[in-house]
C-alpha positions, 0 to 999 in steps of 0.5 A: 561442484567444489569450485562452485561451493568455493566461489559461493563461500568467497562471495559470502566472505567478501560481503561479510568483510565489506559489511564489517568495514561499513559497520566499523562505527556507523553511530559516529559516522551518522553523527558526523554527516548529520543524516540517518538514512533508513530503508523503509517500504512504501506498500506495507500499511500501517508500518511504512507506506506512501501517504498519497495525499501527503506525498510522503512515507508514514507509519509505525516504523517511520515514527519509531525511526524519527525518535531514533534520529531525534535522539541522535540529533540528526536529520532523518532521510527515508529511503524506499526499498522493496522486500528483496532490496533490504539486505543489499541496501544495508550492505552497500551502504545506501542505508544505515538502518532498515525498518521495513516490516523485516521479520527476524529469522535465523538465516537473515541473522547470519547476514544482518544484526536485528534489534529487539522485536517491536511487533509480533504478528502471524502469517495468514492467507486471504481467499474467497469466502469458503474456499479454504479453511485449514492449512491442508486446503492450500495444497495445489493452490496458486498463491500470490506473495511479495517476493523476497519475504518470509511469506514466500519462504514459509509457503514453499516449505510448508505447502510444497504442492502450492504454486507460489507467485512472487511479485514486487509489492502488495499492490501487485499481489492484490491485482493478481488476486483480483484478476484471478491469476492467483487463488489467494494471497498471503502475508502478515495478518495485520497487513492483510487485514488493513488491505481488507478494511480499505474496501467500502464497508458494504462490499466486504462480504466476498473474501476472508482471512480464515482464522484457523490458517496461520503459517508462522509467527512473525517478529519484526525487528530493525536491521543494522549491518553485521557486527555493528554492535555500537549502533545496534546498542543505541537503536535498542536503547531508544526502542527500550526508552520508547517502551518504558516511557509509554511513547511506543504505545502511543505510536501503535495506538495512533496507527492501530486499533487496540484489541477490545476497543470499538471499531471506528466509524466508517467515515474515518476511512474515507479518503480525500480526492480531486479530479477533472471531468474528461468526457461524458459516457453514453449512459445518461448522467455518467461521466469519466473523471481522471484523478488528479489527487488522492484515490477515489472510492466506489459508492462515495459521494462527490461534487462537481465544480465549474472552472471558477470552483463553484458547485454545479452538481452532486454525484456518486462514484460508480466504479474505479479502474485505476485513474479512470473514475466513472461518476453518476451526476445527480441534480437539476444542473447535471446537464451543465457539467462539461469536460474540464470541470472539477470533481471532489470527494471528501473535501470542502467547497473551499478546498475544491475551489482552491484545487480547481483554481490551482490546476487551471492549466490541467483543466483547460488542457483536458477541456481542449483535448476532450473537444478534439476527441469529441470531434474525432468521435463524430468522424469515427463511424466505421465498423472498426470503431463500433467493434472496439466500442463494443469490446470496451463496454464488454470489458468494463462490464466484466470488470464490474462483475468481478470486482472484489467485495470484502469482510473479515474480523481480524484477531491479533494478539495486541492490535487490529486495524483501526482506521484509514491509512491516511492517503494510502488505498489499495486499488480493489 
């Protein structure tokens, strides 16, 4: 045991020495190389997340570090990191700064230095409506969380009888909850509420974030390497300037709805998406569409376009299973829809035509492959094919029955979710 302890102390000392060496003068080093590398997350809206429409990471923390890079007069480079990678990336020199929904704790403060706090929230849980109402109700439950977060640690400490399921990111957490592999999920309240609000308005009535369950207060801070005092003072100075000038408030108002303000119109949360018809289904007027851009949403209105980008018919998204989208076509020309036709949601006819014409190679390939599949299906009349088809239809029916529907009124100290997070949408 003594030997193991000695090894652990040696490893910690080595990390501390290495970190101190890297932190010798980060401020001057960043100015010299002309680039500020910042670790951010891709799945924590509204703080830092991948906007799928824009193809880049955006959010509160991105706007804050852009201001820091601007003040330094250098280029900003965003480096995606998971919750479990934040400290390692900093110590290894992969990033100069971490701005990734990083909760400040005494244990973490032993290995990194934190900036001043820029946001406060509470750790909460999301569960089926009526399933839990107090902290005691979490006993014995299986709870999905993001691995390497304070959420995981707090649950293990405060609800030791619960089974904690640590996963890589929030999308995996949502998927586990949706599939019934977890009784509930836990995370920072503002993020959980953002996840809820990504579901269609008419389906938010099956789950909730109980107001009386708050496992901990969370304070977000940016992290620099331990002992990096000069750089930390600079970061804190920029954050203070942003607050005093009112710029910080503008950033938070941009990504969050201020408490007491009216809720945004539902239309603001509708994303843009484009795809291609893959095949008809056995149901009359129903088509399988593959997403090529953005994320389709259930119940959303869509339009079908021919290979020249001209509107052929209207339709409605029936269900979404990952990249597979089931759409019902309506209108007198719906019988003209064929594999390879474009499908647009939330985009203008001009945008749709541009998308269709720019993806002719994909659409033609879909058309050709669909013709091969159609020929193959004509030949597949054996019992095995019928069995597989029945199993597939049963699975799709079960998936439709178990899809989550959501509703919750979130109450945070300063802000709550106030609109769509650009092109980022969790797959509910």
